[in-house]
ZANULO-628102 format. One record per residue: chain; x, y negated, z negated of N, C-alpha, C in turn. Coordinates in nm, 2 decimals. Example, Ala and Ser with C-alpha at 12.3 -4.5 7.8 and 13.67 -1.06 7.14 Angstrom:
BEGIN
<unit = A | nu = 1.32 | nv = 0.57 | nw = -0.78 | cau = 1.23 | cav = 0.45 | caw = -0.78 | cu = 1.32 | cv = 0.33 | cw = -0.78> $
<unit = A | nu = 1.28 | nv = 0.22 | nw = -0.71 | cau = 1.37 | cav = 0.11 | caw = -0.71 | cu = 1.29 | cv = 0.00 | cw = -0.79> $
This chain:
BEGIN
<unit = A | nu = 7.56 | nv = -11.70 | nw = -12.01 | cau = 7.59 | cav = -11.82 | caw = -11.93 | cu = 7.57 | cv = -11.78 | cw = -11.78> $
<unit = A | nu = 7.51 | nv = -11.86 | nw = -11.70 | cau = 7.50 | cav = -11.82 | caw = -11.56 | cu = 7.64 | cv = -11.81 | cw = -11.49> $
<unit = A | nu = 7.64 | nv = -11.72 | nw = -11.39 | cau = 7.77 | cav = -11.69 | caw = -11.33 | cu = 7.84 | cv = -11.81 | cw = -11.27> $
<unit = A | nu = 7.77 | nv = -11.89 | nw = -11.19 | cau = 7.84 | cav = -12.01 | caw = -11.13 | cu = 7.89 | cv = -12.11 | cw = -11.23> $
<unit = A | nu = 7.82 | nv = -12.13 | nw = -11.34 | cau = 7.86 | cav = -12.22 | caw = -11.45 | cu = 7.99 | cv = -12.16 | cw = -11.51> $
<unit = A | nu = 7.99 | nv = -12.03 | nw = -11.53 | cau = 8.11 | cav = -11.96 | caw = -11.59 | cu = 8.23 | cv = -11.97 | cw = -11.50> $
<unit = A | nu = 8.21 | nv = -11.96 | nw = -11.37 | cau = 8.32 | cav = -11.98 | caw = -11.28 | cu = 8.37 | cv = -12.12 | cw = -11.28> $
<unit = A | nu = 8.29 | nv = -12.22 | nw = -11.30 | cau = 8.33 | cav = -12.36 | caw = -11.31 | cu = 8.42 | cv = -12.38 | cw = -11.43> $
<unit = A | nu = 8.38 | nv = -12.31 | nw = -11.54 | cau = 8.46 | cav = -12.32 | caw = -11.66 | cu = 8.60 | cv = -12.26 | cw = -11.64> $
<unit = A | nu = 8.60 | nv = -12.14 | nw = -11.58 | cau = 8.73 | cav = -12.08 | caw = -11.55 | cu = 8.81 | cv = -12.16 | cw = -11.46> $
<unit = A | nu = 8.76 | nv = -12.22 | nw = -11.36 | cau = 8.83 | cav = -12.30 | caw = -11.27 | cu = 8.90 | cv = -12.42 | cw = -11.34> $
<unit = A | nu = 8.84 | nv = -12.47 | nw = -11.44 | cau = 8.89 | cav = -12.59 | caw = -11.51 | cu = 8.98 | cv = -12.55 | cw = -11.63> $
<unit = A | nu = 8.99 | nv = -12.43 | nw = -11.66 | cau = 9.06 | cav = -12.38 | caw = -11.78 | cu = 9.21 | cv = -12.39 | cw = -11.76> $
<unit = A | nu = 9.28 | nv = -12.42 | nw = -11.86 | cau = 9.43 | cav = -12.41 | caw = -11.86 | cu = 9.48 | cv = -12.27 | cw = -11.86> $
<unit = A | nu = 9.40 | nv = -12.18 | nw = -11.93 | cau = 9.43 | cav = -12.04 | caw = -11.94 | cu = 9.30 | cv = -11.97 | cw = -11.98> $
<unit = A | nu = 9.29 | nv = -11.84 | nw = -11.94 | cau = 9.18 | cav = -11.76 | caw = -11.98 | cu = 9.23 | cv = -11.64 | cw = -12.05> $
<unit = A | nu = 9.18 | nv = -11.61 | nw = -12.17 | cau = 9.21 | cav = -11.48 | caw = -12.24 | cu = 9.09 | cv = -11.39 | cw = -12.23> $
<unit = A | nu = 9.11 | nv = -11.27 | nw = -12.19 | cau = 9.00 | cav = -11.18 | caw = -12.16 | cu = 9.04 | cv = -11.03 | cw = -12.18> $
<unit = A | nu = 8.93 | nv = -10.95 | nw = -12.17 | cau = 8.96 | cav = -10.81 | caw = -12.16 | cu = 8.88 | cv = -10.76 | cw = -12.04> $
<unit = A | nu = 8.82 | nv = -10.85 | nw = -11.96 | cau = 8.73 | cav = -10.82 | caw = -11.85 | cu = 8.81 | cv = -10.80 | cw = -11.71> $
<unit = A | nu = 8.79 | nv = -10.69 | nw = -11.64 | cau = 8.85 | cav = -10.67 | caw = -11.51 | cu = 8.80 | cv = -10.78 | cw = -11.41> $
<unit = A | nu = 8.67 | nv = -10.80 | nw = -11.41 | cau = 8.62 | cav = -10.90 | caw = -11.32 | cu = 8.68 | cv = -11.04 | cw = -11.34> $
<unit = A | nu = 8.70 | nv = -11.08 | nw = -11.46 | cau = 8.76 | cav = -11.21 | caw = -11.49 | cu = 8.91 | cv = -11.21 | cw = -11.45> $
<unit = A | nu = 8.98 | nv = -11.10 | nw = -11.46 | cau = 9.11 | cav = -11.09 | caw = -11.41 | cu = 9.12 | cv = -11.13 | cw = -11.26> $
<unit = A | nu = 9.02 | nv = -11.08 | nw = -11.18 | cau = 9.02 | cav = -11.10 | caw = -11.04 | cu = 8.98 | cv = -11.25 | cw = -11.01> $
<unit = A | nu = 8.88 | nv = -11.30 | nw = -11.09 | cau = 8.84 | cav = -11.44 | caw = -11.06 | cu = 8.95 | cv = -11.54 | cw = -11.09> $
<unit = A | nu = 9.02 | nv = -11.52 | nw = -11.21 | cau = 9.13 | cav = -11.61 | caw = -11.24 | cu = 9.24 | cv = -11.60 | cw = -11.14> $
<unit = A | nu = 9.27 | nv = -11.48 | nw = -11.09 | cau = 9.37 | cav = -11.47 | caw = -10.98 | cu = 9.33 | cv = -11.55 | cw = -10.86> $
<unit = A | nu = 9.20 | nv = -11.54 | nw = -10.82 | cau = 9.16 | cav = -11.61 | caw = -10.70 | cu = 9.16 | cv = -11.76 | cw = -10.73> $
<unit = A | nu = 9.12 | nv = -11.80 | nw = -10.85 | cau = 9.12 | cav = -11.95 | caw = -10.88 | cu = 9.26 | cv = -12.00 | cw = -10.92> $
<unit = A | nu = 9.36 | nv = -11.92 | nw = -10.92 | cau = 9.50 | cav = -11.95 | caw = -10.96 | cu = 9.50 | cv = -12.01 | cw = -11.10> $
<unit = A | nu = 9.43 | nv = -11.95 | nw = -11.19 | cau = 9.43 | cav = -11.99 | caw = -11.33 | cu = 9.50 | cv = -11.88 | cw = -11.41> $
<unit = A | nu = 9.59 | nv = -11.91 | nw = -11.49 | cau = 9.66 | cav = -11.81 | caw = -11.57 | cu = 9.56 | cv = -11.73 | cw = -11.66> $
<unit = A | nu = 9.59 | nv = -11.60 | nw = -11.66 | cau = 9.50 | cav = -11.51 | caw = -11.74 | cu = 9.59 | cv = -11.41 | cw = -11.82> $
<unit = A | nu = 9.55 | nv = -11.41 | nw = -11.95 | cau = 9.61 | cav = -11.32 | caw = -12.04 | cu = 9.51 | cv = -11.21 | cw = -12.08> $
<unit = A | nu = 9.54 | nv = -11.08 | nw = -12.05 | cau = 9.45 | cav = -10.98 | caw = -12.07 | cu = 9.48 | cv = -10.89 | cw = -12.19> $
<unit = A | nu = 9.39 | nv = -10.88 | nw = -12.28 | cau = 9.40 | cav = -10.81 | caw = -12.41 | cu = 9.38 | cv = -10.66 | cw = -12.39> $
<unit = A | nu = 9.45 | nv = -10.60 | nw = -12.29 | cau = 9.44 | cav = -10.46 | caw = -12.27 | cu = 9.58 | cv = -10.41 | cw = -12.23> $
<unit = A | nu = 9.60 | nv = -10.28 | nw = -12.25 | cau = 9.73 | cav = -10.22 | caw = -12.22 | cu = 9.74 | cv = -10.18 | cw = -12.07> $
<unit = A | nu = 9.63 | nv = -10.18 | nw = -12.00 | cau = 9.63 | cav = -10.14 | caw = -11.86 | cu = 9.51 | cv = -10.21 | cw = -11.79> $
<unit = A | nu = 9.51 | nv = -10.20 | nw = -11.66 | cau = 9.40 | cav = -10.26 | caw = -11.58 | cu = 9.36 | cv = -10.18 | cw = -11.46> $
<unit = A | nu = 9.24 | nv = -10.18 | nw = -11.42 | cau = 9.20 | cav = -10.11 | caw = -11.30 | cu = 9.21 | cv = -10.21 | cw = -11.18> $
<unit = A | nu = 9.27 | nv = -10.32 | nw = -11.21 | cau = 9.29 | cav = -10.42 | caw = -11.10 | cu = 9.44 | cv = -10.46 | cw = -11.11> $
<unit = A | nu = 9.53 | nv = -10.37 | nw = -11.07 | cau = 9.67 | cav = -10.40 | caw = -11.09 | cu = 9.72 | cv = -10.51 | cw = -11.00> $
<unit = A | nu = 9.66 | nv = -10.54 | nw = -10.89 | cau = 9.70 | cav = -10.64 | caw = -10.80 | cu = 9.70 | cv = -10.78 | cw = -10.87> $
<unit = A | nu = 9.61 | nv = -10.79 | nw = -10.97 | cau = 9.61 | cav = -10.92 | caw = -11.04 | cu = 9.73 | cv = -10.94 | cw = -11.13> $
<unit = A | nu = 9.80 | nv = -10.83 | nw = -11.16 | cau = 9.93 | cav = -10.84 | caw = -11.24 | cu = 10.04 | cv = -10.85 | cw = -11.14> $
<unit = A | nu = 10.05 | nv = -10.76 | nw = -11.04 | cau = 10.16 | cav = -10.76 | caw = -10.94 | cu = 10.17 | cv = -10.89 | cw = -10.86> $
<unit = A | nu = 10.06 | nv = -10.94 | nw = -10.81 | cau = 10.06 | cav = -11.06 | caw = -10.73 | cu = 9.99 | cv = -11.18 | cw = -10.79> $
<unit = A | nu = 9.89 | nv = -11.15 | nw = -10.87 | cau = 9.81 | cav = -11.26 | caw = -10.93 | cu = 9.87 | cv = -11.33 | cw = -11.05> $
<unit = A | nu = 9.78 | nv = -11.40 | nw = -11.12 | cau = 9.81 | cav = -11.48 | caw = -11.24 | cu = 9.80 | cv = -11.40 | cw = -11.37> $
<unit = A | nu = 9.76 | nv = -11.28 | nw = -11.36 | cau = 9.73 | cav = -11.20 | caw = -11.48 | cu = 9.85 | cv = -11.14 | cw = -11.55> $
<unit = A | nu = 9.85 | nv = -11.14 | nw = -11.68 | cau = 9.96 | cav = -11.08 | caw = -11.76 | cu = 9.89 | cv = -10.99 | cw = -11.87> $
<unit = A | nu = 9.93 | nv = -10.86 | nw = -11.87 | cau = 9.87 | cav = -10.78 | caw = -11.97 | cu = 9.95 | cv = -10.80 | cw = -12.10> $
<unit = A | nu = 9.88 | nv = -10.84 | nw = -12.21 | cau = 9.94 | cav = -10.86 | caw = -12.34 | cu = 9.90 | cv = -10.75 | cw = -12.44> $
<unit = A | nu = 9.80 | nv = -10.67 | nw = -12.40 | cau = 9.75 | cav = -10.57 | caw = -12.49 | cu = 9.71 | cv = -10.62 | cw = -12.63> $
<unit = A | nu = 9.75 | nv = -10.55 | nw = -12.73 | cau = 9.71 | cav = -10.59 | caw = -12.87 | cu = 9.83 | cv = -10.66 | cw = -12.94> $
<unit = A | nu = 9.93 | nv = -10.69 | nw = -12.86 | cau = 10.06 | cav = -10.75 | caw = -12.92 | cu = 10.04 | cv = -10.90 | cw = -12.94> $
<unit = A | nu = 10.02 | nv = -10.94 | nw = -13.06 | cau = 9.99 | cav = -11.08 | caw = -13.10 | cu = 10.12 | cv = -11.17 | cw = -13.06> $
<unit = A | nu = 10.23 | nv = -11.11 | nw = -13.08 | cau = 10.36 | cav = -11.19 | caw = -13.05 | cu = 10.37 | cv = -11.22 | cw = -12.90> $
<unit = A | nu = 10.34 | nv = -11.12 | nw = -12.82 | cau = 10.34 | cav = -11.14 | caw = -12.68 | cu = 10.23 | cv = -11.23 | cw = -12.63> $
<unit = A | nu = 10.11 | nv = -11.23 | nw = -12.69 | cau = 10.01 | cav = -11.32 | caw = -12.66 | cu = 10.05 | cv = -11.46 | cw = -12.69> $
<unit = A | nu = 10.11 | nv = -11.48 | nw = -12.81 | cau = 10.16 | cav = -11.61 | caw = -12.85 | cu = 10.27 | cv = -11.66 | cw = -12.75> $
<unit = A | nu = 10.36 | nv = -11.58 | nw = -12.72 | cau = 10.47 | cav = -11.61 | caw = -12.63 | cu = 10.42 | cv = -11.65 | cw = -12.49> $
<unit = A | nu = 10.34 | nv = -11.57 | nw = -12.44 | cau = 10.29 | cav = -11.60 | caw = -12.30 | cu = 10.20 | cv = -11.72 | cw = -12.30> $
<unit = A | nu = 10.12 | nv = -11.74 | nw = -12.40 | cau = 10.03 | cav = -11.86 | caw = -12.41 | cu = 10.12 | cv = -11.98 | cw = -12.42> $
<unit = A | nu = 10.22 | nv = -11.98 | nw = -12.50 | cau = 10.31 | cav = -12.09 | caw = -12.52 | cu = 10.37 | cv = -12.13 | cw = -12.38> $
<unit = A | nu = 10.42 | nv = -12.03 | nw = -12.31 | cau = 10.48 | cav = -12.05 | caw = -12.17 | cu = 10.38 | cv = -12.12 | cw = -12.08> $
<unit = A | nu = 10.26 | nv = -12.08 | nw = -12.08 | cau = 10.15 | cav = -12.14 | caw = -12.00 | cu = 10.13 | cv = -12.28 | cw = -12.04> $
<unit = A | nu = 10.11 | nv = -12.30 | nw = -12.16 | cau = 10.08 | cav = -12.44 | caw = -12.21 | cu = 10.20 | cv = -12.54 | cw = -12.19> $
<unit = A | nu = 10.32 | nv = -12.48 | nw = -12.18 | cau = 10.44 | cav = -12.56 | caw = -12.16 | cu = 10.46 | cv = -12.58 | cw = -12.01> $
<unit = A | nu = 10.38 | nv = -12.52 | nw = -11.92 | cau = 10.39 | cav = -12.53 | caw = -11.78 | cu = 10.49 | cv = -12.43 | cw = -11.72> $
<unit = A | nu = 10.52 | nv = -12.33 | nw = -11.79 | cau = 10.62 | cav = -12.22 | caw = -11.75 | cu = 10.55 | cv = -12.09 | cw = -11.72> $
<unit = A | nu = 10.42 | nv = -12.09 | nw = -11.70 | cau = 10.34 | cav = -11.97 | caw = -11.68 | cu = 10.37 | cv = -11.91 | cw = -11.54> $
<unit = A | nu = 10.33 | nv = -11.78 | nw = -11.53 | cau = 10.34 | cav = -11.71 | caw = -11.41 | cu = 10.26 | cv = -11.78 | cw = -11.30> $
<unit = A | nu = 10.32 | nv = -11.81 | nw = -11.18 | cau = 10.24 | cav = -11.89 | caw = -11.08 | cu = 10.14 | cv = -11.80 | cw = -11.01> $
<unit = A | nu = 10.18 | nv = -11.68 | nw = -10.98 | cau = 10.08 | cav = -11.59 | caw = -10.91 | cu = 10.04 | cv = -11.64 | cw = -10.77> $
<unit = A | nu = 9.98 | nv = -11.55 | nw = -10.70 | cau = 9.93 | cav = -11.59 | caw = -10.57 | cu = 9.81 | cv = -11.50 | cw = -10.54> $
<unit = A | nu = 9.73 | nv = -11.55 | nw = -10.44 | cau = 9.61 | cav = -11.48 | caw = -10.40 | cu = 9.65 | cv = -11.36 | cw = -10.31> $
<unit = A | nu = 9.61 | nv = -11.24 | nw = -10.34 | cau = 9.64 | cav = -11.12 | caw = -10.26 | cu = 9.60 | cv = -11.14 | cw = -10.12> $
<unit = A | nu = 9.68 | nv = -11.08 | nw = -10.03 | cau = 9.66 | cav = -11.10 | caw = -9.88 | cu = 9.52 | cv = -11.09 | cw = -9.83> $
<unit = A | nu = 9.44 | nv = -10.99 | nw = -9.87 | cau = 9.31 | cav = -10.97 | caw = -9.81 | cu = 9.20 | cv = -11.04 | cw = -9.88> $
<unit = A | nu = 9.23 | nv = -11.12 | nw = -9.98 | cau = 9.13 | cav = -11.19 | caw = -10.06 | cu = 9.10 | cv = -11.33 | cw = -9.99> $
<unit = A | nu = 9.08 | nv = -11.33 | nw = -9.86 | cau = 9.06 | cav = -11.45 | caw = -9.78 | cu = 8.92 | cv = -11.49 | cw = -9.75> $
<unit = A | nu = 8.82 | nv = -11.41 | nw = -9.80 | cau = 8.68 | cav = -11.44 | caw = -9.77 | cu = 8.63 | cv = -11.39 | cw = -9.64> $
<unit = A | nu = 8.71 | nv = -11.31 | nw = -9.57 | cau = 8.68 | cav = -11.25 | caw = -9.44 | cu = 8.65 | cv = -11.10 | cw = -9.44> $
<unit = A | nu = 8.63 | nv = -11.04 | nw = -9.56 | cau = 8.61 | cav = -10.90 | caw = -9.57 | cu = 8.49 | cv = -10.85 | cw = -9.48> $
<unit = A | nu = 8.38 | nv = -10.93 | nw = -9.49 | cau = 8.26 | cav = -10.88 | caw = -9.42 | cu = 8.29 | cv = -10.88 | cw = -9.27> $
<unit = A | nu = 8.37 | nv = -10.98 | nw = -9.22 | cau = 8.40 | cav = -10.98 | caw = -9.08 | cu = 8.48 | cv = -10.86 | cw = -9.04> $
<unit = A | nu = 8.58 | nv = -10.83 | nw = -9.12 | cau = 8.66 | cav = -10.71 | caw = -9.09 | cu = 8.58 | cv = -10.58 | cw = -9.09> $
<unit = A | nu = 8.49 | nv = -10.57 | nw = -9.19 | cau = 8.41 | cav = -10.45 | caw = -9.20 | cu = 8.32 | cv = -10.44 | cw = -9.08> $
<unit = A | nu = 8.25 | nv = -10.55 | nw = -9.04 | cau = 8.17 | cav = -10.56 | caw = -8.92 | cu = 8.24 | cv = -10.51 | cw = -8.80> $
<unit = A | nu = 8.37 | nv = -10.56 | nw = -8.78 | cau = 8.45 | cav = -10.53 | caw = -8.67 | cu = 8.48 | cv = -10.37 | cw = -8.66> $
<unit = A | nu = 8.51 | nv = -10.32 | nw = -8.78 | cau = 8.53 | cav = -10.17 | caw = -8.79 | cu = 8.40 | cv = -10.10 | cw = -8.75> $
<unit = A | nu = 8.29 | nv = -10.14 | nw = -8.80 | cau = 8.16 | cav = -10.07 | caw = -8.77 | cu = 8.13 | cv = -10.08 | cw = -8.62> $
<unit = A | nu = 8.15 | nv = -10.19 | nw = -8.56 | cau = 8.13 | cav = -10.21 | caw = -8.42 | cu = 8.21 | cv = -10.11 | cw = -8.34> $
<unit = A | nu = 8.33 | nv = -10.09 | nw = -8.38 | cau = 8.42 | cav = -10.00 | caw = -8.31 | cu = 8.37 | cv = -9.85 | cw = -8.32> $
<unit = A | nu = 8.30 | nv = -9.82 | nw = -8.42 | cau = 8.25 | cav = -9.68 | caw = -8.44 | cu = 8.13 | cv = -9.66 | cw = -8.35> $
């Protein structure tokens, strides 16, 4: 599936269940609840600040967290501070100073 179409599906989803690190970031940015079928993540900010919950291989935890989300009691999450779309401007400013 093309990337932009996949993002559109994520944006409209009630919840995303994944094992992909990139999708953990995308759902956090889109403020869509994400349940990750892994015990750990290389993107911890999606768990600490974002909408991501690690459920690992625990079916009971998956069921519990999914039920919370579908009942409107899911983790709200927020977009991490520097995920504002201005990274390239900050990088350019640093380079100019060098």
